[in-house]
C-alpha positions as a Python dict, from the first residue, in 0.01 Angstrom:
ca = {
    (1, 'M'): (0, 0, 0),
    (2, 'N'): (-195, 222, -273),
    (3, 'N'): (-186, 71, -662),
    (4, 'N'): (-350, 385, -782),
    (5, 'I'): (-37, 556, -979),
    (6, 'S'): (-171, 899, -1088),
    (7, 'N'): (-154, 974, -1501),
    (8, 'K'): (145, 1288, -1378),
    (9, 'D'): (357, 1037, -1219),
    (10, 'K'): (356, 781, -1519),
    (11, 'K'): (437, 1030, -1745),
    (12, 'D'): (740, 1166, -1511),
    (13, 'W'): (829, 788, -1511),
    (14, 'E'): (866, 745, -1806),
    (15, 'T'): (1020, 1092, -1891),
    (16, 'F'): (1299, 1020, -1609),
    (17, 'L'): (1360, 639, -1805),
    (18, 'S'): (1375, 810, -2104),
    (19, 'K'): (1655, 1003, -2052),
    (20, 'N'): (1898, 771, -1878),
    (21, 'E'): (1933, 1024, -1593),
    (22, 'K'): (2079, 892, -1293),
    (23, 'L'): (1996, 977, -947),
    (24, 'P'): (2298, 1103, -707),
    (25, 'N'): (2335, 899, -418),
    (26, 'K'): (2239, 1095, -126),
    (27, 'D'): (2337, 829, 120),
    (28, 'L'): (2677, 814, -44),
    (29, 'A'): (2779, 1173, -68),
    (30, 'D'): (2716, 1245, 266),
    (31, 'T'): (2944, 962, 375),
    (32, 'K'): (3229, 1134, 184),
    (33, 'K'): (3184, 1472, 411),
    (34, 'N'): (3187, 1267, 735),
    (35, 'I'): (3521, 1009, 672),
    (36, 'L'): (3725, 1016, 959),
    (37, 'K'): (4052, 1062, 966),
    (38, 'Y'): (4181, 782, 1207),
    (39, 'K'): (4468, 628, 1370),
    (40, 'E'): (4539, 366, 1593),
    (41, 'I'): (4807, 259, 1886),
    (42, 'D'): (4831, -7, 2114),
    (43, 'L'): (5031, 35, 2435),
    (44, 'H'): (5092, -341, 2502),
    (45, 'G'): (5398, -379, 2676),
    (46, 'Y'): (5441, 42, 2820),
    (47, 'S'): (5494, 92, 3139),
    (48, 'L'): (5261, 358, 3271),
    (49, 'N'): (5489, 641, 3222),
    (50, 'D'): (5606, 536, 2900),
    (51, 'A'): (5227, 490, 2785),
    (52, 'N'): (5163, 861, 2904),
    (53, 'K'): (5410, 986, 2716),
    (54, 'K'): (5335, 802, 2419),
    (55, 'V'): (4970, 921, 2433),
    (56, 'E'): (5056, 1270, 2466),
    (57, 'V'): (5288, 1258, 2183),
    (58, 'V'): (5004, 1086, 1932),
    (59, 'I'): (4730, 1327, 2052),
    (60, 'N'): (4952, 1649, 1970),
    (61, 'D'): (5095, 1490, 1657),
    (62, 'S'): (4754, 1361, 1558),
    (63, 'F'): (4604, 1709, 1617),
    (64, 'S'): (4845, 1884, 1425),
    (65, 'Q'): (4784, 1613, 1106),
    (66, 'G'): (4391, 1678, 1128),
    (67, 'I'): (4316, 1320, 1239),
    (68, 'S'): (3959, 1301, 1409),
    (69, 'K'): (3938, 977, 1559),
    (70, 'L'): (4210, 753, 1769),
    (71, 'K'): (4173, 391, 1940),
    (72, 'I'): (4402, 333, 2195),
    (73, 'I'): (4458, 8, 2302),
    (74, 'T'): (4556, -35, 2647),
    (75, 'G'): (4415, -422, 2713),
    (76, 'K'): (4208, -514, 2995),
    (77, 'G'): (4508, -561, 3238),
    (78, 'L'): (4428, -914, 3282),
    (79, 'H'): (4826, -985, 3253),
    (80, 'S'): (4968, -682, 3393),
    (81, 'D'): (5214, -754, 3731),
    (82, 'H'): (4989, -502, 3949),
    (83, 'E'): (4976, -771, 4211),
    (84, 'K'): (5362, -794, 4245),
    (85, 'D'): (5395, -488, 4445),
    (86, 'P'): (5133, -441, 4718),
    (87, 'Y'): (5214, -35, 4694),
    (88, 'K'): (5056, -28, 4362),
    (89, 'S'): (4699, 99, 4296),
    (90, 'K'): (4503, -169, 4090),
    (91, 'N'): (4297, 72, 3922),
    (92, 'F'): (4588, 341, 3848),
    (93, 'A'): (4852, 62, 3756),
    (94, 'I'): (4609, -73, 3460),
    (95, 'L'): (4657, 119, 3121),
    (96, 'K'): (4300, 97, 3056),
    (97, 'F'): (4206, 333, 3361),
    (98, 'S'): (4493, 555, 3403),
    (99, 'I'): (4509, 689, 3078),
    (100, 'P'): (4170, 814, 3073),
    (101, 'D'): (4284, 985, 3395),
    (102, 'F'): (4612, 1124, 3274),
    (103, 'I'): (4443, 1280, 2956),
    (104, 'S'): (4185, 1428, 3137),
    (105, 'N'): (4379, 1594, 3446),
    (106, 'N'): (4600, 1755, 3158),
    (107, 'P'): (4437, 2065, 3049),
    (108, 'E'): (4652, 2124, 2717),
    (109, 'L'): (4528, 1768, 2615),
    (110, 'M'): (4185, 1851, 2721),
    (111, 'K'): (4201, 2138, 2463),
    (112, 'K'): (4186, 1937, 2169),
    (113, 'I'): (3961, 1701, 2257),
    (114, 'N'): (3611, 1641, 2169),
    (115, 'E'): (3570, 1312, 2381),
    (116, 'I'): (3732, 1031, 2506),
    (117, 'K'): (3430, 689, 2529),
    (118, 'D'): (3509, 305, 2543),
    (119, 'A'): (3547, 136, 2223),
    (120, 'D'): (3268, -76, 2038),
    (121, 'D'): (3340, -463, 2108),
    (122, 'K'): (3429, -511, 1777),
    (123, 'D'): (3737, -280, 1844),
    (124, 'G'): (3880, -433, 2166),
    (125, 'G'): (3613, -298, 2438),
    (126, 'G'): (3703, -248, 2760),
    (127, 'G'): (4042, -297, 2613),
    (128, 'A'): (4067, -2, 2399),
    (129, 'I'): (3930, 322, 2398),
    (130, 'Y'): (3835, 610, 2127),
    (131, 'I'): (3976, 967, 2147),
    (132, 'F'): (3750, 1208, 1925),
    (133, 'L'): (3972, 1504, 1852),
    (134, 'K'): (3852, 1884, 1797),
    (135, 'K'): (3924, 2015, 1426),
    (136, 'N'): (4270, 2179, 1434),
    (137, 'Q'): (4182, 2556, 1354),
    (138, 'K'): (4523, 2648, 1191),
}
């Protein structure tokens, strides 16, 4: 570290202190611009068909409302009763897998979506997904 401060720097610092000016917090100003409008739904207890319908409605409504981030809690399928029916696919009886598949195969929904990804561990990890919506250009 250089302990030699120029006279100009000293003068600038003294001038700044004498005016009692406040520096704008650039970090705070930047975060205000990037605040996401957020919505969360929990699909625990929904049947596959009902969950798909609910997700479609929520995505469409959220897009119209200018929501930019959705968290959809699907659960991890640990308590799912897919084991009772041998004709059901284990992968698609679980909302964790079927919801992203339903969305990806719906072109009208995909027009409104930037990205679908697994939630962070703090938000449910493998038992939840994030959907980042595009900005609605009304």
